[in-house]
C-alpha positions in Angstrom: -93.8 29.6 -94.9 -96.7 27.5 -93.9 -97.4 26.1 -90.5 -97.0 22.6 -91.7 -93.7 23.4 -93.3 -92.3 24.9 -90.0 -93.5 22.0 -88.0 -91.8 19.6 -90.2 -88.5 21.5 -90.0 -88.8 21.7 -86.2 -89.3 18.0 -85.9 -86.4 17.4 -88.2 -84.1 19.6 -86.1 -85.4 17.9 -82.9 -84.7 14.5 -84.5 -81.2 15.5 -85.4 -80.6 16.8 -81.8 -81.8 13.5 -80.4 -79.5 11.6 -82.7 -76.5 13.8 -81.8 -77.2 13.4 -78.1 -77.5 9.6 -78.4 -74.2 9.5 -80.3 -72.5 11.5 -77.7 -73.9 9.3 -75.0 -72.5 6.2 -76.8 -69.1 7.8 -77.0 -68.7 8.6 -73.4 -66.9 5.8 -71.5 -68.9 4.1 -68.8 -67.7 5.3 -65.2 -65.7 2.6 -63.5 -66.6 2.4 -59.9 -63.6 1.1 -58.0 -64.9 -0.6 -54.9 -63.3 0.6 -51.7 -60.9 -2.0 -50.3 -62.3 -3.9 -47.5 -60.8 -2.9 -44.2 -58.6 -5.7 -42.9 -58.5 -5.7 -39.1 -54.9 -6.2 -38.0 -54.9 -8.5 -35.0 -51.7 -7.9 -33.0 -50.8 -10.9 -31.0 -49.1 -9.8 -27.8 -45.5 -11.3 -27.9 -44.2 -13.3 -25.0 -41.4 -11.3 -23.4 -38.0 -12.9 -23.6 -36.4 -12.8 -20.1 -32.6 -12.6 -20.4 -31.0 -14.1 -17.3 -27.4 -13.0 -16.8 -25.5 -15.1 -14.3 -24.0 -12.9 -11.7 -20.3 -13.4 -11.3 -19.5 -15.6 -8.3 -17.6 -13.6 -5.8 -16.3 -14.2 -2.4 -17.3 -11.5 0.0 -14.3 -9.5 0.9 -13.6 -9.5 4.7 -14.0 -6.2 6.4 -10.6 -4.6 6.4 -8.9 -4.9 9.8 -8.3 -1.4 11.0 -4.7 -0.5 11.2 -3.7 0.2 14.7 -0.7 2.5 15.1 0.9 1.9 18.4 2.8 4.5 20.2 6.5 3.6 21.1 5.3 3.0 24.7 2.5 0.7 23.6 4.7 -1.2 21.1 7.3 -1.8 23.9 4.5 -3.0 26.2 3.3 -5.4 23.5 6.8 -6.8 23.0 7.3 -7.3 26.7 4.0 -9.1 26.9 5.0 -11.5 24.1 8.3 -12.2 25.7 6.7 -12.9 29.1 4.2 -15.2 27.4 6.9 -17.2 25.7 8.9 -17.6 28.9 5.8 -18.5 30.8 5.2 -21.3 28.3 8.3 -23.0 29.6 6.8 -22.9 33.1 9.1 -20.0 34.3 7.7 -17.0 36.0 10.5 -14.4 35.6 8.9 -12.0 38.0 8.7 -14.5 40.8 11.0 -17.5 40.2 9.8 -19.2 43.4 6.3 -19.5 42.0 7.4 -20.9 38.6 6.0 -24.3 37.5 9.6 -25.4 36.9 10.6 -27.6 39.8 14.3 -27.0 39.5 13.9 -23.2 39.9 11.3 -23.1 42.6 13.1 -25.7 44.7 16.5 -24.1 44.5 17.6 -22.9 48.0 19.0 -19.7 46.5 16.0 -18.8 44.5 15.4 -15.5 46.4 19.0 -14.5 45.8 18.8 -15.4 42.2 15.6 -13.3 41.9 17.4 -10.3 43.3 20.3 -10.7 41.0 18.1 -11.2 38.0 16.2 -8.0 38.8 19.4 -6.0 39.1 21.1 -7.2 35.9 23.2 -4.6 34.0 22.7 -2.0 36.7 26.4 -1.2 37.1 26.7 0.0 33.5 30.1 -1.7 33.1 31.4 -5.2 32.4 30.3 -7.8 34.9 28.7 -11.2 35.4 25.0 -11.2 34.6 22.4 -13.9 35.5 20.4 -15.6 32.8 17.7 -18.3 32.9 17.8 -21.1 30.4 14.6 -21.6 28.4 15.6 -24.3 26.0 18.5 -26.3 24.5 18.4 -26.0 20.7 20.3 -27.6 17.9 20.4 -28.1 14.2 18.6 -31.3 12.9 19.5 -31.6 9.3 22.2 -30.9 6.7 19.9 -28.2 5.2 19.7 -26.4 8.6 23.4 -26.8 8.8 24.0 -25.0 5.5 21.7 -22.1 6.7 23.2 -21.9 10.1 25.0 -18.8 11.5 28.6 -18.6 10.3 30.8 -16.3 12.2 33.5 -14.0 10.9 36.1 -16.6 11.9 34.3 -19.4 10.0 32.5 -21.2 12.9 29.0 -22.6 12.4 26.7 -22.8 15.4 25.2 -26.2 15.8 24.0 -26.2 19.5 23.0 -23.3 21.7 20.8 -22.4 24.6 18.0 -19.9 24.6 18.2 -17.6 27.6 16.0 -14.9 29.2 17.3 -12.1 31.4 16.3 -8.6 32.6 18.1 -5.7 31.0 19.1 -2.4 32.7 15.7 -0.8 31.9 13.8 -3.6 33.7 12.7 -5.2 30.4 13.0 -8.9 29.6 15.2 -10.0 26.7 15.7 -13.3 25.0 19.0 -14.2 23.4 21.0 -17.3 22.3 24.3 -18.5 23.8 26.3 -20.9 21.6 27.4 -24.2 23.2 28.8 -26.0 20.2 30.3 -24.8 16.9 32.1 -26.5 14.0 34.8 -25.1 11.8 34.9 -26.7 8.3 38.3 -25.6 7.2 40.1 -27.0 10.3 37.5 -29.7 11.0 37.5 -28.6 14.6 34.7 -28.8 17.1 34.3 -26.0 19.6 32.6 -26.9 22.9 31.7 -24.3 25.5 32.6 -25.4 29.0 30.3 -24.3 31.8 32.7 -25.2 34.5 35.6 -24.7 34.3 35.0 -21.6 32.2 37.3 -21.9 29.2 36.2 -23.3 25.9 37.4 -26.7 24.7 38.5 -27.5 21.1 38.6 -31.0 19.6 40.3 -31.5 16.3 39.8 -33.8 13.3 36.0 -33.9 13.2 34.9 -34.4 9.6 31.8 -32.5 8.4 30.0 -35.7 7.5 30.3 -36.9 11.1 29.2 -33.6 12.5 26.1 -33.4 10.2 25.5 -37.1 11.0 24.9 -36.2 14.7 22.5 -33.5 13.6 20.3 -35.9 11.8 19.2 -37.4 15.1 16.1 -35.8 16.5 16.6 -37.3 20.0 19.3 -36.9 22.6 22.3 -37.9 20.6 24.2 -34.6 20.2 22.8 -33.3 23.5 24.2 -36.3 25.3 27.5 -35.8 23.6 27.4 -32.1 24.7 26.7 -32.9 28.3 29.2 -35.8 28.7 32.0 -33.8 27.1 31.4 -30.4 28.6 30.3 -30.9 32.2 32.9 -32.8 34.2 31.5 -35.3 36.6 28.1 -34.7 35.2 27.4 -32.5 38.2 25.8 -29.6 36.3 22.2 -29.0 35.5 21.6 -28.3 31.8 17.8 -28.1 31.2 14.9 -25.7 31.3 15.4 -23.5 34.3 19.2 -23.8 34.5 20.8 -20.5 35.7 23.7 -19.2 33.7 26.2 -16.5 34.5 27.7 -14.6 31.6 31.0 -12.9 32.0 30.7 -9.7 29.9 34.4 -8.6 30.1 35.9 -7.3 26.8 37.4 -10.2 24.8 41.1 -10.5 25.4 43.1 -12.8 23.1 45.4 -13.6 25.9 42.6 -14.8 28.2 41.2 -18.3 27.9 37.9 -16.9 29.2 37.3 -15.0 26.0 36.4 -15.5 22.3 40.1 -15.0 21.3 40.7 -18.6 22.5 39.1 -19.9 19.3 40.8 -17.5 17.0 37.9 -15.1 16.5 38.7 -11.5 15.8 36.5 -9.5 18.2 33.5 -8.2 16.1 32.9 -5.3 18.4 35.1 -2.7 20.0 35.2 -2.1 23.7 33.3 1.1 23.1 30.6 -0.7 21.2 30.3 -3.4 23.9 29.9 -0.7 26.5 26.4 -0.3 25.0 25.6 -3.9 26.0 27.1 -3.4 29.5 25.0 -0.3 30.0 21.7 -1.6 28.5 21.7 -5.3 28.1 20.1 -4.9 24.7 21.0 -8.0 22.6 20.5 -6.2 19.2 24.1 -5.1 19.4 25.0 -8.7 18.4 24.2 -9.0 14.7 24.4 -12.7 14.5 21.0 -14.4 14.6 19.7 -17.9 14.7 17.3 -19.2 12.1 14.3 -17.8 14.1 15.9 -14.4 14.4 17.1 -14.7 18.0 20.2 -12.6 18.6 23.3 -14.6 19.4 25.9 -13.4 22.0 29.0 -14.1 19.9 31.8 -13.3 19.5 31.9 -12.1 23.1 33.3 -14.2 25.9 33.0 -17.9 26.4 33.0 -17.7 30.1 29.8 -18.9 31.8 28.7 -21.1 34.7 25.5 -23.0 35.4 23.8 -24.2 38.5 24.7 -27.7 39.7 22.4 -30.6 40.1 22.7 -30.6 43.9 21.2 -27.2 44.0 24.3 -25.5 45.3 24.5 -21.8 44.5 26.6 -20.9 41.5 29.6 -18.8 42.2 
């Protein structure tokens, strides 16, 4: 083979190679350049905080608890006595020194020293006797409603007028009790009146309930005036704050007009039970109570005397 022939073959092969490469280049897909996404800067706007306001419940501050004070029996007794003395003093009566009371009837009485001695020695004998008591107030019912709630005794009597009295018991302590002065019996329509002098009770029949309650509707002196005019003969007896009563504590005897048997009451207490009162002067033995809780001396004896208006000593 000549040089020219070889050269021609080489050129031919080279040409073919160029064509093949061009063809391959044309068949290769162009590279797609995907642009990188642009960075988006996220701007975070600070949120305004939401403040939730919860209304607090309205509450009333609780008071500090009052400490419970437990009193000894001696302290309780002293407190009770102080309360009684304060109540009596509110009526102007100094039980420890009657002569220095604000009550003119008591401090002007010529026998005030003797009365003081007797009062201080009440119930000392430990047996039935005649005990001295000081009147604090004259009380009565004032309405039909009070009448319905009034004390009703075992024998059917309703208290409508009574006196509140103070006295010293055997232990030297002051007591407050009630002594009935007027009672009404619905079944028999009978009025019971307590005489102060003479000492027996007095009964008046045929008093209708409506008339009795009618008196009680008066707030003034109506029934009190009736009481004084019918009980105290000659109007010679002092019935007011400071009046001095004597109570006969003898055991009720149905045959005696000095005792509760006079009005048909069955004695509520035996002689043995009443001995407790004679020995102590404690009014709690009497289970009857007025509307305010004051113990009522009934049924017992109806005998009592009061001081007179002319300041003469009571017998």
